[in-house]
C-alpha positions as CSV (number, residue, x, y, z in Angstrom):
1,X,102.1,97.7,75.3
2,X,104.4,94.7,74.3
3,X,105.4,94.1,70.7
4,X,105.3,97.8,69.9
5,X,101.5,97.7,70.6
6,X,100.9,94.6,68.5
7,X,101.1,91.9,71.2
8,X,98.6,92.6,74.0
9,X,98.8,90.2,77.0
10,X,95.6,88.3,76.2
11,X,97.4,86.9,73.1
12,X,100.3,85.6,75.0
13,X,100.8,81.8,75.4
14,X,102.2,80.0,78.4
15,X,105.9,79.6,78.4
16,X,106.1,82.0,75.3
17,X,108.7,84.6,75.0
18,X,108.1,88.2,73.9
19,X,111.2,90.1,72.9
20,X,110.9,93.9,73.0
21,X,113.5,96.6,72.5
22,X,113.2,99.9,74.4
23,X,115.4,103.0,74.3
24,X,115.6,105.4,77.1
25,X,117.6,108.6,77.7
26,X,119.7,109.2,80.8
27,X,119.3,112.8,82.1
28,X,122.5,114.8,81.9
29,X,122.4,115.5,85.7
30,X,122.2,111.8,86.7
31,X,124.9,110.7,89.1
32,X,127.6,108.5,87.6
33,X,127.5,104.9,88.9
34,X,125.9,101.5,88.7
35,X,122.1,101.2,88.3
36,X,119.7,98.3,88.0
37,X,117.2,98.1,85.2
38,X,113.9,96.7,86.3
39,X,110.6,95.9,84.5
40,X,107.1,95.2,85.4
41,X,103.6,95.1,84.1
42,X,100.6,97.3,84.9
43,X,96.9,96.8,84.6
44,X,95.9,98.9,81.6
45,X,92.7,100.2,83.3
46,X,93.9,100.9,86.8
47,X,97.6,101.5,86.3
48,X,98.3,99.2,89.2
49,X,101.5,97.1,89.1
50,X,100.8,93.4,88.7
51,X,102.6,90.7,90.7
52,X,105.3,88.7,88.9
53,X,105.4,85.0,89.7
54,X,108.6,83.0,89.4
55,X,112.0,82.6,90.9
56,X,113.5,85.7,89.2
57,X,110.8,88.0,90.4
58,X,111.1,90.6,93.1
59,X,107.4,91.1,94.1
60,X,106.1,93.3,91.2
61,X,109.2,93.6,89.0
62,X,112.0,91.7,87.5
63,X,115.6,93.0,87.8
64,X,117.2,92.7,84.3
65,X,120.8,93.8,84.6
66,X,123.2,96.4,85.9
67,X,124.1,99.4,83.7
68,X,127.0,101.7,84.3
69,X,126.6,105.4,83.7
70,X,130.0,106.9,82.9
71,X,130.9,110.3,81.6
């Protein structure tokens, strides 16, 4: 949940910005190369991905940026 669990979506305001930081580990067996980070929202009850409106959206996700995995 956004805001480290403190900012559920019903509290959001239109045109507001929620900044969240996440860490993730890259498995040691992942192939080296360029990958895209993408995010999306899911319905908490059904787990179904929600559509993302707007010009930066790709259906049910937003592509954030490329990351390069190097040795």
